[in-house]
C-alpha positions as CSV (number, residue, x, y, z in Angstrom):
1,M,138.2,124.1,78.6
2,S,134.6,123.0,77.9
3,A,131.9,123.3,80.4
4,A,129.7,120.3,81.0
5,P,126.1,120.8,79.6
6,R,123.8,121.9,82.3
7,T,120.7,119.8,82.6
8,S,117.4,121.5,83.3
9,A,116.7,121.5,87.0
10,T,113.0,121.1,86.2
11,I,113.6,117.9,84.2
12,R,115.9,116.6,86.9
13,Y,113.3,117.4,89.6
14,T,110.4,115.8,87.6
15,L,112.4,112.6,87.0
16,M,113.3,112.4,90.7
17,R,109.6,112.8,91.6
18,L,108.7,110.1,89.2
19,G,111.4,107.9,90.8
20,V,110.0,108.5,94.3
21,F,106.5,107.6,93.0
22,A,107.8,104.5,91.3
23,G,109.6,103.4,94.4
24,C,106.5,103.9,96.5
25,F,104.4,102.0,94.0
26,L,106.8,99.1,94.0
27,A,107.1,99.0,97.7
28,L,103.3,99.1,98.2
29,W,102.8,96.5,95.5
30,G,105.2,94.3,97.3
31,L,103.4,94.8,100.6
32,V,100.1,93.9,98.9
33,Y,101.7,90.9,97.3
34,V,103.0,89.5,100.6
35,G,99.7,90.2,102.3
36,A,100.8,93.0,104.6
37,L,98.3,95.4,103.0
38,P,94.7,94.5,101.9
39,R,94.3,93.6,98.3
40,G,91.3,96.0,97.7
41,L,87.9,95.1,96.4
42,G,87.6,92.9,93.4
43,D,89.6,94.4,90.5
44,S,90.4,97.7,92.2
45,N,93.8,96.5,93.5
46,L,95.8,98.4,90.9
47,L,93.8,101.6,91.4
48,W,94.1,101.3,95.2
49,V,97.9,100.9,95.0
50,L,98.2,103.8,92.6
51,L,96.2,106.2,94.8
52,L,98.1,105.1,97.9
53,S,101.4,105.6,96.1
54,I,100.4,109.1,95.2
55,V,99.4,109.9,98.7
56,I,102.6,108.6,100.2
57,S,105.0,109.9,97.5
58,A,103.8,113.5,97.7
59,P,105.0,114.2,101.3
60,L,108.2,112.1,100.7
61,S,109.0,114.2,97.6
62,F,108.3,117.4,99.5
63,V,110.9,116.4,102.2
64,L,113.4,114.5,100.2
65,L,113.6,116.7,97.1
66,R,113.9,120.1,98.8
67,K,117.3,120.8,97.4
68,Q,116.3,120.0,93.9
69,R,113.1,122.0,94.2
70,D,115.1,125.0,95.4
71,A,117.5,124.6,92.4
72,M,114.5,124.4,90.0
73,S,113.0,127.6,91.6
74,A,116.3,129.4,91.3
75,Q,116.6,128.4,87.6
76,I,113.1,129.6,86.9
77,V,113.7,132.9,88.7
78,E,116.9,133.4,86.7
79,K,115.0,132.8,83.4
80,V,112.2,135.2,84.4
81,D,114.7,137.9,85.4
82,T,116.5,137.5,82.0
83,A,113.2,137.8,80.1
84,K,112.2,140.9,82.1
85,A,115.6,142.5,81.4
86,R,115.3,141.7,77.7
87,L,111.8,143.2,77.7
88,E,112.9,146.3,79.5
89,A,115.8,146.7,77.1
90,N,113.4,146.4,74.1
91,R,111.0,148.9,75.7
92,T,113.8,151.5,76.3
93,R,115.1,151.0,72.8
94,E,111.6,151.5,71.4
95,D,111.2,154.7,73.5
96,T,114.4,156.2,72.2
97,A,113.5,155.3,68.6
98,V,110.2,157.1,69.0
99,Q,111.6,160.3,70.5
C-alpha cells in the first residue's frame, strides 16, 4: 500500500493566493473594460488595476484561505520541532562523547 505524495502546504497556499489575486485582477480588469470602474489616468490603467487587485485580494485570501494557512502553519511547526529534536539529540550525543 503506497501513500500518495504529500504536497507542501506552503506551495499549495502560495498557489491558492496567486489564484485569488489572478481572479481579482481579471474581475477588476473586466469591470474597467465594461466601464463600471474608471480607467485611470493616461497609461496608468494596468498599474491601477494591479494595485487595486492587491488591496482586494489580501483580505479575501485572509478569510477564504484560513484552512490552508493553518495547515501550512502546522507543517512549519512540525518541521521546526523535528529540527529542534535533532539538534538536541546531537547536543546530548556530543555531551556524552566529551565526558
